[in-house]
C-alpha positions as CSV (number, residue, x, y, z in Angstrom):
1,V,-1.8,-8.3,7.8
2,A,-1.7,-12.0,7.1
3,Y,-3.6,-14.4,9.3
4,R,-4.8,-18.0,9.7
5,F,-6.3,-20.1,12.5
6,H,-4.7,-23.4,13.7
7,V,-7.3,-25.3,15.9
8,T,-7.2,-28.3,18.1
9,L,-10.5,-30.0,18.6
10,E,-11.9,-31.8,21.7
11,D,-10.9,-35.0,20.1
12,G,-7.3,-33.9,19.9
13,S,-7.2,-33.5,16.2
14,E,-5.8,-30.6,14.7
15,D,-6.5,-28.5,11.5
16,T,-5.3,-25.4,9.9
17,L,-7.8,-23.3,8.1
18,P,-7.2,-21.4,4.9
19,G,-5.4,-17.9,5.6
20,D,-6.4,-14.4,4.5
21,I,-5.0,-11.0,4.5
22,F,-6.2,-7.4,5.0
23,Y,-4.7,-4.2,4.2
24,Y,-4.0,-2.2,7.4
25,E,-4.2,1.5,6.5
26,D,-5.1,4.7,8.3
27,N,-8.6,5.2,7.1
28,R,-9.4,8.5,8.8
29,F,-8.3,10.3,5.7
30,A,-9.0,10.3,2.0
31,W,-5.5,9.3,0.7
32,K,-4.3,10.5,-2.9
33,T,-1.6,8.5,-4.4
34,L,1.3,9.6,-6.8
35,D,2.8,6.3,-8.0
36,E,6.2,6.7,-9.6
37,P,8.3,3.5,-9.1
38,P,10.1,2.7,-7.0
39,F,8.2,5.4,-4.9
40,R,4.5,5.8,-3.9
41,I,3.5,9.0,-2.3
42,H,0.3,9.1,-0.3
43,W,-1.1,12.5,0.9
44,Y,-4.5,13.9,1.9
45,A,-3.8,17.6,2.6
46,G,-2.7,19.9,-0.4
47,D,-2.5,19.4,-4.0
48,I,-0.1,17.3,-6.3
49,E,2.7,19.6,-6.1
50,L,3.4,18.5,-2.4
51,A,3.7,14.9,-3.7
52,Q,5.9,15.8,-6.6
53,E,8.1,17.6,-4.2
54,V,8.3,14.7,-1.9
55,L,9.1,12.6,-4.9
56,S,12.0,14.7,-6.1
57,V,13.5,14.7,-2.6
58,A,13.2,11.0,-2.4
59,R,14.9,10.7,-5.9
60,S,17.8,12.9,-4.6
61,G,17.8,11.1,-1.2
62,L,18.2,7.8,-2.9
63,Q,21.2,9.1,-4.9
64,R,22.9,10.2,-1.6
65,I,22.1,6.9,0.0
66,Q,23.5,4.8,-2.8
67,D,26.6,7.0,-2.7
68,L,26.9,6.6,1.0
69,A,26.0,2.9,1.6
70,A,26.1,1.3,-1.9
71,T,22.5,0.2,-1.5
72,P,20.8,-1.8,-4.5
73,D,17.9,0.0,-6.4
74,P,15.1,-0.2,-4.2
75,E,12.0,-2.2,-4.1
76,T,8.7,-0.3,-3.7
77,V,8.8,2.3,-0.8
78,D,5.5,4.0,0.4
79,F,5.5,7.5,2.1
80,Y,2.6,8.5,3.9
81,I,2.6,12.3,4.4
82,Y,0.8,13.8,7.4
83,S,0.2,17.4,8.1
84,S,0.7,17.4,11.7
85,S,2.4,15.4,14.3
86,E,-0.8,14.8,16.3
87,E,-2.5,13.2,13.1
88,M,0.6,11.1,12.4
89,Q,0.8,10.0,16.2
90,G,-2.9,8.9,16.1
91,S,-1.7,6.4,13.5
92,L,1.2,4.9,15.6
93,Q,1.7,3.7,19.0
94,L,4.7,5.6,20.0
95,F,4.6,5.4,23.6
96,N,4.3,9.0,24.5
97,R,7.3,10.1,22.4
98,S,5.3,13.0,20.8
99,W,8.4,14.6,19.4
100,I,8.8,12.0,16.8
101,A,8.0,13.2,13.3
102,G,8.9,10.4,11.2
103,H,8.7,6.6,11.4
104,A,9.7,3.6,9.1
105,D,8.6,0.1,9.1
106,P,11.4,-1.2,6.9
107,D,10.2,-4.8,6.6
108,L,7.1,-3.4,4.9
109,G,8.8,-0.7,2.9
110,V,6.6,1.9,4.5
111,T,7.4,5.3,6.1
112,V,5.2,8.0,7.6
113,I,6.4,11.4,7.8
114,T,5.0,14.7,9.2
115,L,5.3,17.8,6.8
116,P,3.5,20.8,8.2
117,D,2.6,23.4,5.9
118,R,5.0,26.3,6.8
119,P,7.8,28.3,5.0
120,D,10.6,25.8,5.9
121,R,8.7,22.7,4.8
122,R,11.2,21.9,2.0
123,L,14.1,22.0,4.6
124,I,12.3,19.7,6.7
125,M,11.2,17.5,3.8
126,E,15.1,17.2,2.9
127,Q,15.7,16.0,6.4
128,R,12.9,13.5,7.0
129,V,12.4,11.9,3.6
130,P,16.0,10.8,3.0
131,H,16.1,9.8,6.8
132,E,13.4,7.3,6.8
133,L,14.2,6.2,3.3
134,M,17.7,5.2,4.6
135,H,16.0,2.9,7.4
136,V,14.0,1.2,4.6
137,L,17.0,0.7,2.3
138,L,19.2,-0.6,5.2
139,Y,16.6,-3.4,5.6
140,Q,16.5,-4.2,1.8
141,L,20.4,-4.3,1.8
142,L,20.9,-6.1,4.8
143,G,17.7,-7.9,5.5
144,P,16.3,-8.8,9.0
145,G,20.0,-8.6,10.2
146,S,19.8,-4.9,10.0
147,Y,18.0,-4.9,13.3
148,N,21.1,-5.9,14.8
149,L,22.8,-2.6,14.0
150,P,23.6,-0.5,17.0
151,T,21.0,2.2,17.3
152,W,23.7,4.9,17.0
153,L,24.9,3.4,13.6
154,S,21.6,2.9,12.2
155,E,20.3,6.4,13.1
156,G,23.7,8.0,12.3
157,L,23.5,6.5,8.8
158,A,19.9,7.9,8.3
159,S,21.1,11.3,9.5
160,A,24.1,11.1,7.1
161,A,21.6,10.6,4.3
162,E,19.8,13.9,5.0
163,L,20.2,16.5,2.2
164,Y,19.7,19.1,4.7
165,P,21.4,18.2,8.1
166,N,19.6,19.5,11.3
167,P,21.6,22.8,12.1
168,D,20.5,22.3,15.8
169,Y,22.7,19.2,16.3
170,Q,25.9,21.1,16.5
171,I,24.5,23.5,19.0
172,L,23.3,20.6,21.1
173,L,26.6,19.1,21.0
174,N,28.5,22.1,21.9
175,R,26.2,22.8,24.8
176,A,26.5,19.2,26.0
177,Y,30.3,19.3,25.8
178,D,30.5,22.5,27.8
179,E,28.2,21.1,30.4
180,Q,29.9,17.7,30.6
181,R,26.8,15.7,30.0
182,L,27.6,14.0,26.5
183,L,26.3,10.5,26.4
184,P,28.6,7.6,26.1
185,I,28.3,6.0,22.5
186,A,28.4,2.6,24.1
187,S,25.1,3.6,25.9
188,L,23.4,4.3,22.5
189,C,23.9,0.8,21.2
190,Q,20.4,-0.6,22.2
191,N,18.1,2.4,22.3
192,F,17.9,6.0,22.4
193,P,16.5,8.1,25.5
194,R,12.8,8.4,25.3
195,D,12.6,12.0,26.5
196,A,12.8,14.7,23.6
197,S,16.0,16.4,25.1
198,G,17.9,13.2,25.6
199,A,16.7,11.7,22.3
200,L,17.8,14.9,20.2
201,L,21.1,14.8,21.9
202,A,21.5,11.0,21.1
203,Y,20.6,11.8,17.3
204,A,23.1,14.5,17.3
205,E,26.0,12.3,18.7
206,A,25.2,9.5,16.3
207,A,25.1,11.9,13.3
208,S,28.3,13.5,14.4
209,F,30.1,10.1,15.1
210,T,29.0,8.5,11.7
211,R,30.1,11.4,9.7
212,F,33.5,11.4,11.5
213,L,33.9,7.7,10.6
214,Q,32.8,8.4,7.2
215,R,35.5,11.2,6.7
216,Q,38.1,9.3,8.4
217,F,37.6,5.8,6.8
218,G,35.4,6.5,3.7
219,A,31.7,5.3,3.0
220,S,32.9,1.7,2.1
221,S,34.0,1.3,5.9
222,L,30.4,2.0,7.0
223,Q,29.2,-0.6,4.9
224,E,31.7,-3.2,6.3
225,L,30.9,-2.1,9.8
226,S,27.2,-2.7,9.0
227,L,27.9,-6.2,7.8
228,I,30.0,-7.1,10.8
229,H,27.1,-6.1,13.2
230,I,24.4,-8.1,11.3
231,S,26.5,-11.2,11.9
232,E,27.7,-10.3,15.5
233,P,24.7,-8.4,17.3
234,T,25.7,-5.6,19.5
């Protein structure tokens, strides 16, 4: 966090004081760090094998992302690995969206991810690590204009980057189709629903539509579509 004070005195004169910075980090935990450029893996529970596994998935995810979106070699990306959603939620203000298990601050090159210690942790890792990495790399590719991307496209690209696609998405899509409650894609340009069931359906639709576009028109068309949207906000 960078800050400075600009003051107006009683006589009307103004002055700007020298600025300073401080590093804002969740200090509830004793973080350990594995630094393997361009990635830094931070974790507090478990041994270094966890960090090495995250690093391996990040590298594989980077290759998939560069095949999909032709992103440049990334600048430094930090991954903060939490052991539970509750602990991760404590570090973020997510406005009662307790279902969220990963979050990226693309302009900072920082992601936070929940990876619980359970038998399917590797599969979860192959979903969440590339997903959040894509958000960061989209910013590094497109700059602040990446925030102009429709939410369905941003999240669809992130879902397409996953090494292990969420198998529940197709089940959700089939059920919503049968019950005639699919969400119009146009309604997913600004925000996704905040409730868990609505959000998961939105993610499933975004992933499905983006993969359809990729199959029909190729990965280069997705990049062209992204460039259009950063100059013409939706």
